[in-house]
N, CA, C and O atoms as CSV, one atom per row, in Angstrom:
chain,resi,resn,atom,element,x,y,z
A,1,MET,N,N,166.013,-21.335,-65.168
A,1,MET,CA,C,167.115,-20.963,-64.292
A,1,MET,C,C,167.031,-19.470,-63.978
A,1,MET,O,O,166.747,-18.654,-64.855
A,2,ALA,N,N,167.278,-19.134,-62.732
A,2,ALA,CA,C,167.200,-17.739,-62.299
A,2,ALA,C,C,168.330,-16.915,-62.898
A,2,ALA,O,O,169.470,-17.366,-63.008
A,3,LYS,N,N,167.979,-15.695,-63.279
A,3,LYS,CA,C,168.986,-14.759,-63.754
A,3,LYS,C,C,169.729,-14.218,-62.536
A,3,LYS,O,O,169.213,-14.250,-61.418
A,4,ALA,N,N,170.935,-13.724,-62.759
A,4,ALA,CA,C,171.764,-13.242,-61.645
A,4,ALA,C,C,171.058,-12.157,-60.838
A,4,ALA,O,O,171.126,-12.169,-59.609
A,5,TRP,N,N,170.379,-11.215,-61.507
A,5,TRP,CA,C,169.729,-10.127,-60.771
A,5,TRP,C,C,168.574,-10.660,-59.926
A,5,TRP,O,O,168.294,-10.119,-58.856
A,6,GLN,N,N,167.898,-11.721,-60.394
A,6,GLN,CA,C,166.798,-12.287,-59.629
A,6,GLN,C,C,167.308,-12.905,-58.329
A,6,GLN,O,O,166.693,-12.748,-57.274
A,7,THR,N,N,168.430,-13.606,-58.415
A,7,THR,CA,C,169.034,-14.198,-57.222
A,7,THR,C,C,169.489,-13.103,-56.270
A,7,THR,O,O,169.248,-13.189,-55.066
A,8,ARG,N,N,170.149,-12.069,-56.798
A,8,ARG,CA,C,170.602,-10.949,-55.949
A,8,ARG,C,C,169.412,-10.244,-55.309
A,8,ARG,O,O,169.480,-9.844,-54.147
A,9,PHE,N,N,168.334,-10.091,-56.051
A,9,PHE,CA,C,167.140,-9.436,-55.514
A,9,PHE,C,C,166.599,-10.225,-54.328
A,9,PHE,O,O,166.302,-9.647,-53.283
A,10,ARG,N,N,166.468,-11.542,-54.480
A,10,ARG,CA,C,165.939,-12.384,-53.407
A,10,ARG,C,C,166.828,-12.358,-52.173
A,10,ARG,O,O,166.327,-12.438,-51.051
A,11,ARG,N,N,168.125,-12.250,-52.358
A,11,ARG,CA,C,169.068,-12.329,-51.240
A,11,ARG,C,C,169.375,-10.994,-50.581
A,11,ARG,O,O,170.014,-10.966,-49.529
A,12,GLN,N,N,168.939,-9.892,-51.169
A,12,GLN,CA,C,169.308,-8.600,-50.589
A,12,GLN,C,C,168.657,-8.413,-49.223
A,12,GLN,O,O,167.550,-8.888,-48.969
A,13,LYS,N,N,169.366,-7.717,-48.365
A,13,LYS,CA,C,168.925,-7.483,-46.994
A,13,LYS,C,C,168.215,-6.138,-46.910
A,13,LYS,O,O,168.428,-5.249,-47.736
A,14,GLY,N,N,167.383,-6.012,-45.913
A,14,GLY,CA,C,166.718,-4.745,-45.667
A,14,GLY,C,C,165.378,-4.646,-46.381
A,14,GLY,O,O,164.970,-5.540,-47.122
A,15,LYS,N,N,164.727,-3.553,-46.136
A,15,LYS,CA,C,163.407,-3.310,-46.691
A,15,LYS,C,C,163.501,-2.745,-48.106
A,15,LYS,O,O,164.516,-2.180,-48.514
A,16,VAL,N,N,162.418,-2.918,-48.826
A,16,VAL,CA,C,162.228,-2.227,-50.090
A,16,VAL,C,C,160.924,-1.445,-49.968
A,16,VAL,O,O,159.978,-1.899,-49.325
A,17,VAL,N,N,160.881,-0.288,-50.577
A,17,VAL,CA,C,159.705,0.569,-50.507
A,17,VAL,C,C,159.110,0.671,-51.902
A,17,VAL,O,O,159.820,0.926,-52.875
A,18,LEU,N,N,157.811,0.470,-51.991
A,18,LEU,CA,C,157.117,0.548,-53.266
A,18,LEU,C,C,156.392,1.877,-53.376
A,18,LEU,O,O,155.623,2.257,-52.494
A,19,HIS,N,N,156.647,2.574,-54.467
A,19,HIS,CA,C,155.951,3.821,-54.786
A,19,HIS,C,C,155.131,3.561,-56.040
A,19,HIS,O,O,155.671,3.084,-57.038
A,20,VAL,N,N,153.842,3.864,-56.010
A,20,VAL,CA,C,153.024,3.803,-57.212
A,20,VAL,C,C,152.441,5.188,-57.438
A,20,VAL,O,O,151.998,5.853,-56.502
A,21,PHE,N,N,152.448,5.606,-58.682
A,21,PHE,CA,C,151.910,6.927,-58.998
A,21,PHE,C,C,151.512,6.972,-60.465
A,21,PHE,O,O,151.978,6.183,-61.287
A,22,THR,N,N,150.646,7.910,-60.761
A,22,THR,CA,C,150.190,8.108,-62.129
A,22,THR,C,C,150.986,9.233,-62.771
A,22,THR,O,O,151.651,10.011,-62.087
A,23,VAL,N,N,150.911,9.307,-64.072
A,23,VAL,CA,C,151.595,10.374,-64.796
A,23,VAL,C,C,151.081,11.734,-64.319
A,23,VAL,O,O,151.841,12.701,-64.264
A,24,SER,N,N,149.788,11.809,-63.972
A,24,SER,CA,C,149.233,13.073,-63.495
A,24,SER,C,C,149.843,13.501,-62.161
A,24,SER,O,O,149.768,14.678,-61.806
A,25,GLY,N,N,150.442,12.576,-61.419
A,25,GLY,CA,C,151.097,12.908,-60.156
A,25,GLY,C,C,152.545,13.315,-60.310
A,25,GLY,O,O,153.217,13.593,-59.317
A,26,MET,N,N,153.037,13.357,-61.537
A,26,MET,CA,C,154.450,13.673,-61.773
A,26,MET,C,C,154.815,15.102,-61.381
A,26,MET,O,O,155.931,15.348,-60.924
A,27,ASP,N,N,153.887,16.054,-61.554
A,27,ASP,CA,C,154.202,17.442,-61.209
A,27,ASP,C,C,154.571,17.574,-59.740
A,27,ASP,O,O,155.542,18.249,-59.398
A,28,GLY,N,N,153.796,16.928,-58.868
A,28,GLY,CA,C,154.091,16.972,-57.439
A,28,GLY,C,C,155.419,16.303,-57.115
A,28,GLY,O,O,156.179,16.786,-56.276
A,29,LEU,N,N,155.689,15.201,-57.777
A,29,LEU,CA,C,156.955,14.495,-57.570
A,29,LEU,C,C,158.125,15.361,-58.015
A,29,LEU,O,O,159.145,15.434,-57.330
A,30,MET,N,N,157.978,16.010,-59.150
A,30,MET,CA,C,159.061,16.874,-59.651
A,30,MET,C,C,159.271,18.078,-58.733
A,30,MET,O,O,160.406,18.505,-58.523
A,31,ALA,N,N,158.203,18.619,-58.197
A,31,ALA,CA,C,158.328,19.745,-57.270
A,31,ALA,C,C,159.095,19.327,-56.011
A,31,ALA,O,O,159.946,20.069,-55.521
A,32,LYS,N,N,158.786,18.139,-55.495
A,32,LYS,CA,C,159.500,17.636,-54.320
A,32,LYS,C,C,160.980,17.408,-54.638
A,32,LYS,O,O,161.851,17.720,-53.826
A,33,ALA,N,N,161.252,16.867,-55.812
A,33,ALA,CA,C,162.644,16.625,-56.209
A,33,ALA,C,C,163.397,17.941,-56.339
A,33,ALA,O,O,164.541,18.052,-55.898
A,34,GLU,N,N,162.757,18.937,-56.944
A,34,GLU,CA,C,163.394,20.248,-57.092
A,34,GLU,C,C,163.642,20.911,-55.744
A,34,GLU,O,O,164.587,21.686,-55.595
A,35,ALA,N,N,162.796,20.606,-54.763
A,35,ALA,CA,C,162.979,21.134,-53.410
A,35,ALA,C,C,164.064,20.384,-52.646
A,35,ALA,O,O,164.400,20.742,-51.517
A,36,GLY,N,N,164.611,19.336,-53.271
A,36,GLY,CA,C,165.728,18.611,-52.666
A,36,GLY,C,C,165.364,17.373,-51.881
A,36,GLY,O,O,166.219,16.815,-51.194
A,37,GLU,N,N,164.111,16.917,-51.959
A,37,GLU,CA,C,163.731,15.715,-51.218
A,37,GLU,C,C,164.436,14.508,-51.821
A,37,GLU,O,O,164.231,14.195,-52.994
A,38,PRO,N,N,165.271,13.821,-51.027
A,38,PRO,CA,C,166.085,12.719,-51.556
A,38,PRO,C,C,165.282,11.588,-52.196
A,38,PRO,O,O,165.662,11.096,-53.259
A,39,ASP,N,N,164.169,11.163,-51.566
A,39,ASP,CA,C,163.379,10.069,-52.137
A,39,ASP,C,C,162.787,10.455,-53.488
A,39,ASP,O,O,162.780,9.650,-54.420
A,40,ALA,N,N,162.300,11.666,-53.593
A,40,ALA,CA,C,161.731,12.129,-54.857
A,40,ALA,C,C,162.804,12.194,-55.936
A,40,ALA,O,O,162.561,11.834,-57.088
A,41,ARG,N,N,163.977,12.649,-55.562
A,41,ARG,CA,C,165.079,12.707,-56.534
A,41,ARG,C,C,165.468,11.311,-57.011
A,41,ARG,O,O,165.718,11.104,-58.199
A,42,MET,N,N,165.518,10.359,-56.089
A,42,MET,CA,C,165.862,8.996,-56.448
A,42,MET,C,C,164.772,8.369,-57.325
A,42,MET,O,O,165.071,7.645,-58.275
A,43,LEU,N,N,163.520,8.652,-57.001
A,43,LEU,CA,C,162.419,8.152,-57.825
A,43,LEU,C,C,162.530,8.664,-59.256
A,43,LEU,O,O,162.395,7.899,-60.211
A,44,LEU,N,N,162.776,9.953,-59.397
A,44,LEU,CA,C,162.899,10.521,-60.743
A,44,LEU,C,C,164.099,9.950,-61.480
A,44,LEU,O,O,164.031,9.702,-62.683
A,45,ARG,N,N,165.185,9.743,-60.773
A,45,ARG,CA,C,166.371,9.162,-61.407
A,45,ARG,C,C,166.083,7.730,-61.881
A,45,ARG,O,O,166.460,7.343,-62.987
A,46,SER,N,N,165.418,6.965,-61.038
A,46,SER,CA,C,165.057,5.595,-61.406
A,46,SER,C,C,164.128,5.591,-62.615
A,46,SER,O,O,164.280,4.779,-63.527
A,47,LEU,N,N,163.170,6.504,-62.609
A,47,LEU,CA,C,162.234,6.597,-63.714
A,47,LEU,C,C,162.940,7.018,-65.004
A,47,LEU,O,O,162.648,6.488,-66.076
A,48,TYR,N,N,163.859,7.963,-64.899
A,48,TYR,CA,C,164.635,8.398,-66.060
A,48,TYR,C,C,165.429,7.221,-66.649
A,48,TYR,O,O,165.418,7.001,-67.860
A,49,ASP,N,N,166.109,6.478,-65.788
A,49,ASP,CA,C,166.885,5.325,-66.257
A,49,ASP,C,C,165.980,4.278,-66.913
A,49,ASP,O,O,166.340,3.689,-67.932
A,50,TYR,N,N,164.807,4.055,-66.322
A,50,TYR,CA,C,163.850,3.099,-66.881
A,50,TYR,C,C,163.399,3.547,-68.273
A,50,TYR,O,O,163.393,2.756,-69.217
A,51,LEU,N,N,163.025,4.818,-68.391
A,51,LEU,CA,C,162.523,5.314,-69.676
A,51,LEU,C,C,163.616,5.313,-70.746
A,51,LEU,O,O,163.339,5.119,-71.929
A,52,LYS,N,N,164.842,5.530,-70.321
A,52,LYS,CA,C,165.959,5.448,-71.270
A,52,LYS,C,C,166.103,4.018,-71.789
A,52,LYS,O,O,166.320,3.806,-72.982
A,53,THR,N,N,165.983,3.053,-70.904
A,53,THR,CA,C,166.043,1.643,-71.299
A,53,THR,C,C,164.862,1.286,-72.199
A,53,THR,O,O,165.025,0.559,-73.180
A,54,VAL,N,N,163.679,1.791,-71.871
A,54,VAL,CA,C,162.497,1.550,-72.705
A,54,VAL,C,C,162.725,2.101,-74.109
A,54,VAL,O,O,162.415,1.435,-75.096
A,55,ASP,N,N,163.264,3.315,-74.200
A,55,ASP,CA,C,163.531,3.908,-75.515
A,55,ASP,C,C,164.468,3.033,-76.341
A,55,ASP,O,O,164.263,2.856,-77.542
A,56,GLN,N,N,165.489,2.493,-75.700
A,56,GLN,CA,C,166.427,1.619,-76.406
A,56,GLN,C,C,165.737,0.335,-76.863
A,56,GLN,O,O,165.990,-0.150,-77.965
A,57,SER,N,N,164.885,-0.203,-76.033
A,57,SER,CA,C,164.159,-1.418,-76.390
A,57,SER,C,C,163.183,-1.168,-77.538
A,57,SER,O,O,163.081,-1.976,-78.461
A,58,VAL,N,N,162.473,-0.053,-77.476
A,58,VAL,CA,C,161.510,0.292,-78.519
A,58,VAL,C,C,162.223,0.459,-79.862
A,58,VAL,O,O,161.690,0.086,-80.907
A,59,ALA,N,N,163.431,1.021,-79.823
A,59,ALA,CA,C,164.206,1.171,-81.061
A,59,ALA,C,C,164.497,-0.190,-81.695
A,59,ALA,O,O,164.721,-0.284,-82.902
A,60,ASN,N,N,164.493,-1.237,-80.877
A,60,ASN,CA,C,164.710,-2.602,-81.368
A,60,ASN,C,C,163.406,-3.367,-81.560
A,60,ASN,O,O,163.417,-4.575,-81.797
A,61,GLY,N,N,162.275,-2.653,-81.455
A,61,GLY,CA,C,160.980,-3.280,-81.681
A,61,GLY,C,C,160.406,-4.018,-80.488
A,61,GLY,O,O,159.457,-4.787,-80.638
A,62,VAL,N,N,160.965,-3.798,-79.304
A,62,VAL,CA,C,160.483,-4.451,-78.089
A,62,VAL,C,C,159.809,-3.386,-77.219
A,62,VAL,O,O,160.431,-2.388,-76.854
A,63,TYR,N,N,158.538,-3.607,-76.893
A,63,TYR,CA,C,157.767,-2.624,-76.138
A,63,TYR,C,C,157.511,-3.115,-74.719
A,63,TYR,O,O,157.392,-4.319,-74.492
A,64,PRO,N,N,157.423,-2.183,-73.752
A,64,PRO,CA,C,157.102,-2.590,-72.382
A,64,PRO,C,C,155.641,-3.027,-72.302
A,64,PRO,O,O,154.827,-2.686,-73.161
A,65,ALA,N,N,155.333,-3.773,-71.275
A,65,ALA,CA,C,153.956,-4.214,-71.045
A,65,ALA,C,C,153.457,-3.631,-69.733
A,65,ALA,O,O,154.234,-3.383,-68.811
A,66,CYS,N,N,152.165,-3.417,-69.665
A,66,CYS,CA,C,151.541,-2.994,-68.413
A,66,CYS,C,C,151.655,-4.148,-67.424
A,66,CYS,O,O,151.317,-5.286,-67.749
A,67,VAL,N,N,152.124,-3.857,-66.236
A,67,VAL,CA,C,152.271,-4.901,-65.216
A,67,VAL,C,C,150.903,-5.378,-64.724
A,67,VAL,O,O,150.789,-6.461,-64.151
A,68,GLY,N,N,149.878,-4.574,-64.945
A,68,GLY,CA,C,148.544,-4.941,-64.483
A,68,GLY,C,C,147.789,-5.866,-65.406
A,68,GLY,O,O,147.032,-6.722,-64.950
A,69,CYS,N,N,147.992,-5.698,-66.729
A,69,CYS,CA,C,147.186,-6.483,-67.669
A,69,CYS,C,C,147.987,-7.050,-68.843
A,69,CYS,O,O,147.421,-7.716,-69.710
A,70,ASP,N,N,149.277,-6.797,-68.880
A,70,ASP,CA,C,150.183,-7.307,-69.913
A,70,ASP,C,C,149.984,-6.718,-71.301
A,70,ASP,O,O,150.575,-7.217,-72.259
A,71,ILE,N,N,149.179,-5.684,-71.443
A,71,ILE,CA,C,149.009,-5.056,-72.750
A,71,ILE,C,C,150.312,-4.350,-73.140
A,71,ILE,O,O,150.987,-3.762,-72.295
A,72,GLU,N,N,150.648,-4.415,-74.406
A,72,GLU,CA,C,151.854,-3.748,-74.905
A,72,GLU,C,C,151.626,-2.242,-74.895
A,72,GLU,O,O,150.589,-1.762,-75.352
A,73,LEU,N,N,152.600,-1.497,-74.372
A,73,LEU,CA,C,152.481,-0.041,-74.253
A,73,LEU,C,C,153.347,0.650,-75.304
A,73,LEU,O,O,154.557,0.434,-75.386
A,74,HIS,N,N,152.690,1.485,-76.102
A,74,HIS,CA,C,153.396,2.255,-77.122
A,74,HIS,C,C,153.557,3.688,-76.645
A,74,HIS,O,O,153.086,4.042,-75.564
A,75,GLN,N,N,154.214,4.505,-77.438
A,75,GLN,CA,C,154.496,5.888,-77.047
A,75,GLN,C,C,153.212,6.595,-76.604
A,75,GLN,O,O,152.199,6.574,-77.303
A,76,GLY,N,N,153.281,7.215,-75.436
A,76,GLY,CA,C,152.156,7.958,-74.895
A,76,GLY,C,C,151.139,7.122,-74.146
A,76,GLY,O,O,150.159,7.667,-73.637
A,77,GLU,N,N,151.338,5.818,-74.062
A,77,GLU,CA,C,150.366,4.951,-73.404
A,77,GLU,C,C,150.720,4.610,-71.962
A,77,GLU,O,O,149.910,3.987,-71.275
A,78,MET,N,N,151.891,4.991,-71.482
A,78,MET,CA,C,152.232,4.761,-70.078
A,78,MET,C,C,151.498,5.798,-69.240
A,78,MET,O,O,151.681,7.002,-69.423
A,79,ALA,N,N,150.672,5.323,-68.323
A,79,ALA,CA,C,149.867,6.234,-67.515
A,79,ALA,C,C,150.239,6.193,-66.039
A,79,ALA,O,O,149.741,7.002,-65.256
A,80,GLY,N,N,151.095,5.275,-65.655
A,80,GLY,CA,C,151.501,5.172,-64.267
A,80,GLY,C,C,152.709,4.279,-64.127
A,80,GLY,O,O,153.110,3.585,-65.061
A,81,PHE,N,N,153.284,4.312,-62.924
A,81,PHE,CA,C,154.511,3.568,-62.675
A,81,PHE,C,C,154.499,2.981,-61.269
A,81,PHE,O,O,153.878,3.519,-60.351
A,82,GLY,N,N,155.192,1.882,-61.133
A,82,GLY,CA,C,155.485,1.306,-59.834
A,82,GLY,C,C,157.004,1.268,-59.708
A,82,GLY,O,O,157.687,0.708,-60.565
A,83,VAL,N,N,157.527,1.859,-58.649
A,83,VAL,CA,C,158.974,1.897,-58.451
A,83,VAL,C,C,159.276,1.265,-57.098
A,83,VAL,O,O,158.852,1.760,-56.053
A,84,LEU,N,N,160.008,0.174,-57.138
A,84,LEU,CA,C,160.418,-0.530,-55.933
A,84,LEU,C,C,161.846,-0.104,-55.616
A,84,LEU,O,O,162.771,-0.382,-56.379
A,85,MET,N,N,162.017,0.575,-54.477
A,85,MET,CA,C,163.326,1.112,-54.105
A,85,MET,C,C,163.843,0.417,-52.849
A,85,MET,O,O,163.162,0.397,-51.825
A,86,PRO,N,N,165.046,-0.151,-52.925
A,86,PRO,CA,C,165.623,-0.799,-51.746
A,86,PRO,C,C,166.195,0.237,-50.783
A,86,PRO,O,O,166.644,1.308,-51.193
A,87,GLU,N,N,166.170,-0.103,-49.497
A,87,GLU,CA,C,166.830,0.763,-48.518
A,87,GLU,C,C,168.345,0.677,-48.656
A,87,GLU,O,O,169.053,1.667,-48.474
A,88,ALA,N,N,168.832,-0.515,-48.980
A,88,ALA,CA,C,170.274,-0.717,-49.113
A,88,ALA,C,C,170.815,0.104,-50.280
A,88,ALA,O,O,170.207,0.177,-51.348
A,89,LYS,N,N,171.968,0.718,-50.049
A,89,LYS,CA,C,172.553,1.604,-51.056
A,89,LYS,C,C,172.833,0.882,-52.378
A,89,LYS,O,O,172.613,1.455,-53.445
A,90,ASN,N,N,173.302,-0.334,-52.327
A,90,ASN,CA,C,173.609,-1.081,-53.547
A,90,ASN,C,C,172.561,-2.143,-53.850
A,90,ASN,O,O,172.840,-3.121,-54.544
A,91,GLY,N,N,171.352,-1.947,-53.325
A,91,GLY,CA,C,170.285,-2.916,-53.544
A,91,GLY,C,C,169.739,-2.840,-54.963
A,91,GLY,O,O,170.078,-1.946,-55.738
A,92,ILE,N,N,168.891,-3.798,-55.272
A,92,ILE,CA,C,168.276,-3.859,-56.592
A,92,ILE,C,C,166.840,-3.376,-56.484
A,92,ILE,O,O,166.062,-3.891,-55.681
A,93,GLY,N,N,166.498,-2.401,-57.284
A,93,GLY,CA,C,165.142,-1.895,-57.374
A,93,GLY,C,C,164.553,-2.262,-58.724
A,93,GLY,O,O,165.254,-2.761,-59.604
A,94,LEU,N,N,163.281,-2.016,-58.878
A,94,LEU,CA,C,162.601,-2.323,-60.130
A,94,LEU,C,C,161.632,-1.204,-60.474
A,94,LEU,O,O,161.092,-0.541,-59.589
A,95,VAL,N,N,161.418,-1.001,-61.760
A,95,VAL,CA,C,160.428,-0.038,-62.228
A,95,VAL,C,C,159.495,-0.774,-63.187
A,95,VAL,O,O,159.940,-1.524,-64.056
A,96,THR,N,N,158.209,-0.549,-63.014
A,96,THR,CA,C,157.204,-1.131,-63.897
A,96,THR,C,C,156.297,-0.019,-64.403
A,96,THR,O,O,156.293,1.086,-63.859
A,97,SER,N,N,155.535,-0.313,-65.437
A,97,SER,CA,C,154.629,0.695,-65.974
A,97,SER,C,C,153.209,0.151,-66.053
A,97,SER,O,O,152.986,-1.060,-66.052
A,98,PHE,N,N,152.255,1.077,-66.122
A,98,PHE,CA,C,150.836,0.757,-66.171
A,98,PHE,C,C,150.159,1.470,-67.327
A,98,PHE,O,O,150.564,2.560,-67.732
A,99,CYS,N,N,149.117,0.831,-67.850
A,99,CYS,CA,C,148.263,1.478,-68.841
A,99,CYS,C,C,147.237,2.341,-68.096
A,99,CYS,O,O,147.120,2.272,-66.872
A,100,GLU,N,N,146.508,3.142,-68.847
A,100,GLU,CA,C,145.527,4.031,-68.229
A,100,GLU,C,C,144.422,3.271,-67.499
A,100,GLU,O,O,144.024,3.651,-66.398
A,101,ALA,N,N,143.931,2.200,-68.113
A,101,ALA,CA,C,142.843,1.430,-67.487
A,101,ALA,C,C,143.260,0.874,-66.127
A,101,ALA,O,O,142.463,0.877,-65.190
A,102,CYS,N,N,144.484,0.403,-66.011
A,102,CYS,CA,C,144.952,-0.162,-64.740
A,102,CYS,C,C,145.206,0.912,-63.689
A,102,CYS,O,O,145.034,0.654,-62.497
A,103,THR,N,N,145.614,2.114,-64.105
A,103,THR,CA,C,145.804,3.187,-63.116
A,103,THR,C,C,144.466,3.624,-62.533
A,103,THR,O,O,144.400,4.069,-61.387
A,104,LYS,N,N,143.404,3.497,-63.317
A,104,LYS,CA,C,142.075,3.907,-62.842
A,104,LYS,C,C,141.548,2.982,-61.747
A,104,LYS,O,O,140.584,3.326,-61.063
A,105,LYS,N,N,142.156,1.832,-61.573
A,105,LYS,CA,C,141.751,0.909,-60.513
A,105,LYS,C,C,142.255,1.356,-59.151
A,105,LYS,O,O,141.830,0.826,-58.125
A,106,GLY,N,N,143.168,2.340,-59.136
A,106,GLY,CA,C,143.630,2.917,-57.880
A,106,GLY,C,C,144.978,2.403,-57.418
A,106,GLY,O,O,145.475,1.390,-57.912
A,107,PRO,N,N,145.569,3.116,-56.459
A,107,PRO,CA,C,146.922,2.786,-55.998
A,107,PRO,C,C,147.047,1.430,-55.315
A,107,PRO,O,O,148.080,0.773,-55.444
A,108,ASP,N,N,146.015,0.994,-54.589
A,108,ASP,CA,C,146.112,-0.317,-53.928
A,108,ASP,C,C,146.173,-1.434,-54.960
A,108,ASP,O,O,146.968,-2.364,-54.827
A,109,SER,N,N,145.343,-1.345,-55.978
A,109,SER,CA,C,145.371,-2.339,-57.044
A,109,SER,C,C,146.710,-2.316,-57.766
A,109,SER,O,O,147.275,-3.363,-58.082
A,110,MET,N,N,147.213,-1.108,-58.026
A,110,MET,CA,C,148.502,-0.973,-58.698
A,110,MET,C,C,149.603,-1.622,-57.868
A,110,MET,O,O,150.430,-2.365,-58.395
A,111,ALA,N,N,149.608,-1.340,-56.572
A,111,ALA,CA,C,150.638,-1.898,-55.687
A,111,ALA,C,C,150.570,-3.427,-55.681
A,111,ALA,O,O,151.601,-4.096,-55.754
A,112,CYS,N,N,149.366,-3.974,-55.596
A,112,CYS,CA,C,149.224,-5.436,-55.596
A,112,CYS,C,C,149.727,-6.045,-56.895
A,112,CYS,O,O,150.360,-7.101,-56.877
A,113,LYS,N,N,149.454,-5.396,-58.019
A,113,LYS,CA,C,149.913,-5.910,-59.315
A,113,LYS,C,C,151.441,-5.899,-59.399
A,113,LYS,O,O,152.041,-6.837,-59.924
A,114,VAL,N,N,152.066,-4.847,-58.887
A,114,VAL,CA,C,153.536,-4.784,-58.895
A,114,VAL,C,C,154.102,-5.907,-58.028
A,114,VAL,O,O,155.018,-6.619,-58.441
A,115,ILE,N,N,153.556,-6.056,-56.839
A,115,ILE,CA,C,154.042,-7.094,-55.923
A,115,ILE,C,C,153.870,-8.479,-56.539
A,115,ILE,O,O,154.789,-9.297,-56.505
A,116,ASP,N,N,152.698,-8.739,-57.096
A,116,ASP,CA,C,152.465,-10.047,-57.736
A,116,ASP,C,C,153.460,-10.287,-58.873
A,116,ASP,O,O,154.011,-11.380,-59.007
A,117,GLY,N,N,153.683,-9.256,-59.687
A,117,GLY,CA,C,154.615,-9.390,-60.807
A,117,GLY,C,C,156.036,-9.662,-60.348
A,117,GLY,O,O,156.738,-10.487,-60.931
A,118,ILE,N,N,156.456,-8.967,-59.302
A,118,ILE,CA,C,157.814,-9.158,-58.783
A,118,ILE,C,C,157.965,-10.555,-58.178
A,118,ILE,O,O,158.970,-11.231,-58.395
A,119,GLU,N,N,156.964,-10.972,-57.426
A,119,GLU,CA,C,157.023,-12.317,-56.843
A,119,GLU,C,C,157.101,-13.388,-57.936
A,119,GLU,O,O,157.871,-14.342,-57.825
A,120,ASN,N,N,156.303,-13.223,-58.984
A,120,ASN,CA,C,156.319,-14.193,-60.085
A,120,ASN,C,C,157.649,-14.178,-60.829
A,120,ASN,O,O,158.149,-15.229,-61.231
A,121,GLU,N,N,158.220,-12.996,-61.014
A,121,GLU,CA,C,159.460,-12.862,-61.780
A,121,GLU,C,C,160.686,-13.318,-60.999
A,121,GLU,O,O,161.612,-13.888,-61.575
A,122,THR,N,N,160.698,-13.071,-59.694
A,122,THR,CA,C,161.919,-13.313,-58.922
A,122,THR,C,C,161.825,-14.499,-57.958
A,122,THR,O,O,162.848,-15.022,-57.516
A,123,GLY,N,N,160.627,-14.915,-57.638
A,123,GLY,CA,C,160.480,-15.968,-56.639
A,123,GLY,C,C,160.574,-15.434,-55.215
A,123,GLY,O,O,160.533,-16.211,-54.261
A,124,ALA,N,N,160.701,-14.118,-55.059
A,124,ALA,CA,C,160.770,-13.512,-53.728
A,124,ALA,C,C,159.370,-13.405,-53.146
A,124,ALA,O,O,158.390,-13.336,-53.888
A,125,GLU,N,N,159.272,-13.390,-51.826
A,125,GLU,CA,C,157.996,-13.171,-51.162
A,125,GLU,C,C,158.035,-11.779,-50.548
A,125,GLU,O,O,158.903,-11.468,-49.733
A,126,LEU,N,N,157.079,-10.946,-50.955
A,126,LEU,CA,C,157.027,-9.581,-50.457
A,126,LEU,C,C,155.778,-9.399,-49.603
A,126,LEU,O,O,154.763,-10.060,-49.826
A,127,THR,N,N,155.856,-8.506,-48.633
A,127,THR,CA,C,154.735,-8.192,-47.777
A,127,THR,C,C,154.336,-6.749,-48.026
A,127,THR,O,O,155.179,-5.852,-48.016
A,128,TYR,N,N,153.068,-6.529,-48.246
A,128,TYR,CA,C,152.538,-5.192,-48.533
A,128,TYR,C,C,152.034,-4.563,-47.246
A,128,TYR,O,O,151.088,-5.060,-46.636
A,129,MET,N,N,152.666,-3.468,-46.830
A,129,MET,CA,C,152.239,-2.741,-45.645
A,129,MET,C,C,152.062,-1.279,-46.039
A,129,MET,O,O,152.889,-0.714,-46.754
A,130,GLN,N,N,150.985,-0.680,-45.570
A,130,GLN,CA,C,150.754,0.733,-45.870
A,130,GLN,C,C,151.262,1.591,-44.747
A,130,GLN,O,O,151.159,2.816,-44.812
């Protein structure tokens, strides 16, 4: 049975934008956020909320998995992220993480893995456009 957020995700209107980046790209993202770029600020906020949730889960012995290969990620092993941001103000977005090996496959591979994971988790059909 679908969880409430999965149903809301499938039914939300408007576009969603996928951002994929590596930990090494965080400096540029932070610089843009500090300069006041709204998308960069929202990305960092989403990432902060995600990492806070991860910390709480880890405290309970539950670790995040790489969306690319399902390997369990421990402290210091997150090497990249996929952040799906809805255009709608009250839309549902998602944050995923990647291991180092999967980030080395490049942004297109990362984006495809996020899309595949979201489609499998929610039953939604997403279209990847660059």
